[in-house]
C-alpha positions as CSV (number, residue, x, y, z in Angstrom):
1,M,144.1,82.6,77.6
2,K,140.8,81.8,76.1
3,R,140.5,78.7,78.2
4,V,141.2,80.7,81.4
5,F,138.4,83.2,80.3
6,V,135.9,80.3,79.8
7,L,136.8,78.8,83.2
8,A,136.3,82.2,84.8
9,L,132.9,82.5,83.2
10,L,131.9,79.0,84.4
11,A,133.0,80.0,88.0
12,C,131.0,83.1,87.9
13,G,127.9,81.1,86.6
14,L,128.4,78.6,89.4
15,A,128.5,81.4,92.0
16,V,125.3,82.9,90.6
17,A,123.6,79.5,90.7
18,V,124.6,79.0,94.4
19,Q,123.4,82.5,95.2
20,A,120.1,81.8,93.4
21,Q,119.4,79.0,95.8
22,I,118.9,81.4,98.7
23,V,115.3,82.3,99.2
24,D,114.4,85.7,100.5
25,T,111.5,85.7,102.8
26,T,110.1,87.1,106.1
27,V,109.3,85.7,109.5
28,C,105.6,86.2,109.0
29,A,105.6,84.3,105.6
30,V,107.4,81.4,107.1
31,V,105.1,81.2,110.2
32,K,102.0,81.5,108.1
33,N,103.0,78.6,105.8
34,P,106.2,76.7,106.9
35,K,106.0,73.7,104.7
36,P,107.3,75.2,101.4
37,F,110.5,76.4,103.1
38,D,111.5,73.1,104.7
39,G,115.2,72.4,104.0
40,K,115.8,75.5,102.0
41,I,118.5,78.1,102.5
42,V,116.7,81.4,103.3
43,R,117.6,85.0,104.0
44,I,115.5,86.8,106.6
45,K,115.7,90.2,108.2
46,G,114.4,90.2,111.7
47,T,114.9,90.9,115.4
48,V,116.6,88.3,117.4
49,V,115.7,87.8,121.1
50,A,117.6,85.7,123.6
51,G,115.9,85.2,126.9
52,F,115.1,82.8,129.7
53,D,113.8,80.0,127.4
54,D,113.7,82.0,124.1
55,F,116.1,82.2,121.2
56,I,113.9,83.5,118.4
57,V,113.7,85.6,115.3
58,K,110.6,87.8,115.0
59,D,109.3,90.4,112.6
60,S,109.1,94.1,113.3
61,E,105.4,93.8,113.7
62,P,103.2,90.9,115.0
63,C,102.3,88.3,112.4
64,G,99.0,87.4,114.2
65,F,99.7,83.7,115.0
66,Q,99.9,81.9,118.4
67,V,103.7,81.5,117.9
68,D,105.0,84.5,116.0
69,G,108.6,83.6,115.8
70,I,111.2,81.3,114.3
71,W,113.5,79.4,116.7
72,L,117.1,80.2,116.1
73,S,120.0,77.6,116.4
74,Y,123.6,77.5,115.7
75,P,125.1,74.5,114.0
76,Q,126.3,71.7,116.3
77,G,129.8,72.4,117.6
78,T,129.7,76.3,117.2
79,K,130.3,76.9,120.9
80,G,128.6,80.3,120.7
81,K,127.6,82.2,123.8
82,A,124.1,83.6,122.9
83,G,121.0,81.5,123.4
84,P,118.3,80.7,125.9
85,A,119.2,80.3,129.6
86,A,117.1,77.1,129.7
87,I,115.4,74.9,127.3
88,L,113.0,71.9,127.7
89,Q,113.0,69.5,124.7
90,I,110.8,66.5,124.2
91,Q,112.2,63.2,122.7
92,P,110.6,59.9,122.0
93,A,111.7,57.3,124.6
94,R,112.8,53.8,123.8
95,N,109.3,52.6,124.6
96,F,107.6,55.4,122.6
97,A,104.0,54.4,121.6
98,G,104.0,56.1,118.2
99,T,106.1,55.8,115.1
100,Y,109.1,58.1,114.7
101,T,111.7,58.4,112.0
102,P,114.6,60.8,112.7
103,P,114.8,63.6,110.0
104,Q,117.8,63.7,107.7
105,R,119.2,67.2,107.4
106,A,121.9,68.9,105.2
107,T,125.0,70.0,107.1
108,I,125.4,73.7,107.7
109,T,128.8,75.5,108.2
110,L,128.6,78.7,110.1
111,D,130.6,81.7,108.9
112,K,132.2,83.0,112.0
113,S,132.8,86.4,110.6
114,K,133.3,89.7,112.4
115,D,129.5,90.2,112.1
116,F,128.7,86.9,113.7
117,K,131.1,87.5,116.6
118,Q,129.5,90.9,117.2
119,F,126.0,89.3,116.9
120,D,126.8,86.6,119.4
121,S,128.6,88.9,121.8
122,L,125.7,91.4,121.9
123,L,123.1,88.7,122.5
124,S,125.1,87.1,125.3
125,Q,125.4,90.2,127.4
126,T,123.2,90.1,130.5
127,H,121.5,93.0,132.1
128,N,123.5,93.6,135.3
129,K,122.8,97.2,136.3
130,G,120.1,96.1,138.6
131,A,120.9,94.0,141.7
132,D,117.5,92.1,141.7
133,L,116.8,88.6,140.5
134,C,116.2,89.1,136.8
135,L,115.6,85.7,135.2
136,G,117.2,85.3,131.7
137,C,117.4,89.1,131.3
138,M,119.7,90.1,128.4
139,R,121.0,93.6,127.7
140,Y,120.3,93.8,123.9
141,T,118.0,92.6,121.1
142,V,119.6,92.6,117.7
143,T,118.1,93.3,114.3
144,A,120.1,91.6,111.5
145,T,120.0,89.8,108.2
146,L,120.2,86.1,108.8
147,V,121.0,83.3,106.2
148,G,120.6,79.7,107.2
149,R,118.8,76.4,106.7
150,L,115.1,76.5,107.5
151,D,113.6,73.3,109.1
152,T,109.9,73.2,109.4
153,V,107.0,71.0,110.4
154,P,103.3,71.4,109.2
155,D,102.1,71.1,112.8
156,A,104.1,72.1,115.9
157,T,101.7,70.6,118.4
158,L,102.2,67.2,120.1
159,Q,99.8,64.6,118.8
160,R,98.0,62.4,121.3
161,D,95.9,59.3,121.0
162,K,92.4,59.0,122.6
163,A,93.9,58.0,125.9
164,G,96.0,61.1,125.9
165,K,99.3,59.4,125.3
166,I,101.8,61.3,123.1
167,V,102.2,59.5,119.7
168,G,103.5,62.3,117.5
169,F,106.0,65.1,117.9
170,G,105.8,68.8,117.2
171,G,108.4,71.2,116.1
172,F,111.6,72.9,117.4
173,G,113.0,74.8,120.3
174,N,111.6,75.0,123.8
175,L,108.8,72.6,124.4
176,N,109.1,71.6,120.6
177,A,106.5,74.3,120.1
178,Y,108.0,76.3,117.1
179,P,106.9,75.3,113.6
180,A,110.2,76.6,112.1
181,R,113.8,76.6,113.1
182,L,116.6,78.6,111.4
183,V,120.0,77.0,111.6
184,L,122.4,79.9,111.2
185,E,124.9,80.0,108.3
186,S,125.8,83.7,108.2
187,V,124.8,87.0,109.7
188,A,125.1,90.6,108.4
189,D,123.7,94.2,109.0
190,V,123.9,93.8,112.8
191,T,122.0,96.6,114.7
192,P,121.7,96.3,118.5
193,K,119.0,97.8,120.6
194,E,119.5,98.2,124.4
195,I,116.5,97.0,126.4
196,D,115.2,99.6,128.9
197,Y,115.2,98.2,132.4
198,S,115.2,101.6,134.1
199,K,111.8,101.4,135.7
200,T,112.3,98.0,137.4
201,D,115.9,98.8,138.3
202,A,114.6,101.9,140.2
203,I,112.0,99.8,142.1
204,T,114.3,96.8,142.9
205,K,117.5,98.8,143.7
206,G,119.5,97.2,146.5
207,D,117.8,93.8,146.3
208,A,119.8,90.7,145.4
209,P,119.2,87.0,144.6
210,M,119.1,84.9,147.7
211,V,121.9,82.4,146.9
212,G,124.8,81.7,144.6
213,G,126.5,83.3,141.6
214,P,127.0,82.3,138.0
215,G,129.0,79.1,137.6
216,E,128.8,78.1,141.3
217,L,128.2,74.5,142.3
218,F,124.7,74.4,143.6
219,D,121.9,71.9,144.3
220,P,118.7,73.4,142.7
221,M,116.6,70.5,143.9
222,A,117.4,71.1,147.5
223,M,116.5,74.8,147.2
224,A,113.4,73.9,145.3
225,E,112.3,71.8,148.3
226,K,113.0,74.7,150.5
227,A,110.8,76.9,148.4
228,I,108.0,74.3,148.6
229,Q,108.3,74.5,152.4
230,G,107.8,78.2,152.3
231,L,104.6,77.7,150.3
232,A,103.3,74.9,152.4
233,G,99.5,74.8,152.8
234,S,98.9,76.9,149.7
235,P,97.7,75.8,146.2
236,A,101.0,77.1,144.8
237,G,102.9,74.9,147.3
238,D,100.9,71.8,146.2
239,T,101.6,72.7,142.5
240,A,105.3,73.3,143.1
241,K,105.6,70.0,145.0
242,K,104.2,68.2,141.9
243,D,106.4,70.2,139.6
244,V,109.6,69.3,141.4
245,A,108.5,65.6,141.7
246,A,108.3,65.6,137.9
247,F,112.1,65.4,137.8
248,G,112.5,63.2,140.9
249,K,115.8,61.8,142.0
250,P,118.4,60.5,139.5
251,T,117.5,56.9,140.4
252,D,113.7,57.4,139.9
253,H,113.6,57.1,136.1
254,T,110.8,59.6,135.7
255,G,111.6,60.3,132.1
256,A,112.4,63.9,133.0
257,T,115.9,65.1,133.6
258,F,117.8,68.4,134.2
259,A,121.5,69.1,133.6
260,S,123.9,71.8,132.6
261,G,124.9,72.0,128.9
262,T,124.5,73.6,125.5
263,T,121.2,75.3,124.9
264,N,121.8,77.0,121.5
265,E,122.8,74.3,119.0
266,A,120.8,72.1,116.6
267,A,122.2,68.7,117.7
268,A,121.3,65.6,115.8
269,K,121.0,63.7,119.1
270,D,118.1,65.9,120.1
271,E,116.0,64.7,117.2
272,A,117.0,61.0,117.5
273,P,115.0,58.4,119.5
274,G,116.1,58.2,123.2
275,T,117.9,55.2,124.6
276,K,115.9,55.1,127.9
277,D,112.3,54.2,128.8
278,S,109.9,56.6,130.3
279,P,106.6,56.0,132.2
280,D,104.7,57.7,129.3
281,G,106.9,56.9,126.4
282,V,108.5,60.3,126.0
283,L,111.6,62.0,127.6
284,F,111.6,65.5,128.9
285,N,115.2,66.8,128.7
286,C,115.8,70.2,130.5
287,T,119.1,71.8,129.9
288,F,120.4,74.9,131.8
289,N,123.2,77.3,130.8
290,S,124.8,77.5,134.2
291,N,126.8,80.6,133.1
292,R,123.5,82.5,132.8
293,L,121.6,81.1,135.8
294,D,122.9,81.6,139.4
295,G,121.9,79.4,142.3
296,T,118.5,81.0,142.9
297,A,117.7,81.2,139.2
298,Q,118.5,77.5,138.7
299,M,116.0,76.6,141.4
300,I,113.3,78.8,139.8
301,A,114.1,77.4,136.4
302,L,113.7,73.9,137.8
303,I,110.2,74.7,139.1
304,H,109.3,76.6,135.9
305,M,110.3,73.6,133.7
306,G,108.7,71.1,136.1
307,Q,105.4,72.9,135.6
308,H,105.8,72.4,131.9
309,V,106.4,68.7,132.3
310,S,103.5,68.3,134.7
311,E,101.1,70.2,132.4
312,M,102.1,68.3,129.3
313,R,101.9,65.0,131.0
314,A,98.5,65.6,132.4
315,P,96.7,68.3,130.4
316,M,93.2,69.4,131.5
317,Q,91.8,67.8,128.4
318,A,93.5,64.4,127.9
319,T,93.9,64.6,124.1
320,D,95.0,68.2,124.0
321,T,98.2,70.2,124.8
322,P,97.7,73.8,125.9
323,P,99.0,76.5,123.6
324,L,102.5,77.8,124.3
325,F,101.1,81.1,125.6
326,I,99.2,79.2,128.4
327,L,102.2,76.9,129.1
328,E,104.5,79.9,129.6
329,Y,101.9,81.9,131.5
330,N,101.6,79.0,134.0
331,G,105.3,78.4,134.1
332,W,106.1,82.0,135.0
333,N,103.3,82.0,137.6
334,M,105.1,79.1,139.3
335,S,108.4,81.0,139.0
336,A,106.8,83.8,141.0
337,G,105.6,81.2,143.5
338,A,109.1,79.9,143.9
339,A,110.5,83.4,144.5
340,V,107.8,83.9,147.1
341,G,108.6,80.6,148.8
342,I,112.2,81.6,149.5
343,G,111.4,85.1,150.6
344,Q,112.7,86.9,147.4
345,K,111.6,90.5,147.3
346,F,111.4,90.9,143.6
347,L,111.4,88.8,140.4
348,T,111.9,90.5,136.9
349,M,111.4,88.9,133.5
350,P,113.3,89.7,130.3
351,G,112.3,93.1,128.9
352,G,112.0,94.7,132.3
353,Y,108.6,93.2,133.3
354,L,108.3,93.1,137.1
355,L,106.5,89.8,137.9
356,W,106.8,89.8,141.7
357,N,107.1,92.6,144.2
358,R,106.7,91.8,147.9
359,G,105.6,95.4,148.4
360,W,102.4,95.0,146.4
361,T,99.2,94.8,148.5
362,P,97.2,91.5,148.2
363,E,94.7,93.3,146.0
364,E,97.4,94.5,143.6
365,R,99.3,91.2,143.2
366,T,97.0,89.3,140.8
367,P,96.3,92.2,138.3
368,K,99.9,93.4,138.3
369,M,101.3,89.9,137.7
370,D,98.6,89.4,135.0
371,D,99.6,92.6,133.2
372,A,103.3,91.8,133.4
373,L,102.8,88.3,132.1
374,K,100.6,89.4,129.2
375,G,103.0,92.2,128.2
376,F,106.0,89.9,128.4
377,L,104.5,87.1,126.4
378,A,103.2,89.4,123.7
379,N,106.1,91.7,123.3
380,E,109.2,89.7,124.3
381,A,108.2,86.1,123.6
382,A,106.0,86.8,120.5
383,L,103.2,84.6,121.8
384,S,99.4,85.0,121.8
385,R,96.4,82.9,122.9
């Protein structure tokens, strides 16, 4: 009996030791100084947003940094439903000019509890009351207590040499632009908040995407070329043509690809060196969640991500990469251009921000689009200049 009692005490002590390894922190504390948290198991309470190219945890109030969120990922093989509709990840090509060592990370096992299933289900519900084209628009944000492994980098920007060639990598998530990533182990205290789309729904009532439905076979490249024709002779048309050319044909070996696949998992292959060469030594891998993007949305996503590739390959200043706010601002501008090119009446962003309305006067278009973009990027995407 005494031996059993001692073993019970040892077991309790071990459980306490394991629990003590969890570090309680906040999103703002991590974003302010990511390095001390690298590889640690942390517990964070925050608001999770899943959008077009976002899957982030943010604090209840802005932290005051250019990137005010932590990228969220499920462990590899989770097969969860929530996550970004599209993601562009950068990978060193076989002919990469810099030095790159793949990181070694501890394995995380996700507790697929009732709380997790509720969390994943809520964040994967799309906004479908309105009939307009709403790109990556989800029905809920979710506030929850999250536990997981935190991966960090001291600098989430791409490093370039004097000639402008990328020789060092940034962080995590879309465009490798996030200094921290939380790989989820468990979730609790799930509280949903329904996003209010009522204003845009009232404006766009009766409109519909031009082509396709979720899961349909569709050629986004062919429709992108159609959009370019609709913009012919305009600066937006010239830019869109360049953005689509960034991906090229499958036989072109441009170093940029797009395909359907998993967008919400931390896969080891995404941090490993690539097996193909690229004209500039890096690979731009764009992945779409085809269940979240219908035909028209796939085409717009292609042009949006092509704008990112073009801008990162040839930044205005050769040795610099624009901040994520600017990259997303320009990407969404080209998304609006693509919608215009095919004659779409409206385009709505996550959170209910109306980016394009064919009924706006020419004088209204620029200020209204600018207001929508700044509001969306600050409030939904947690980005600033």
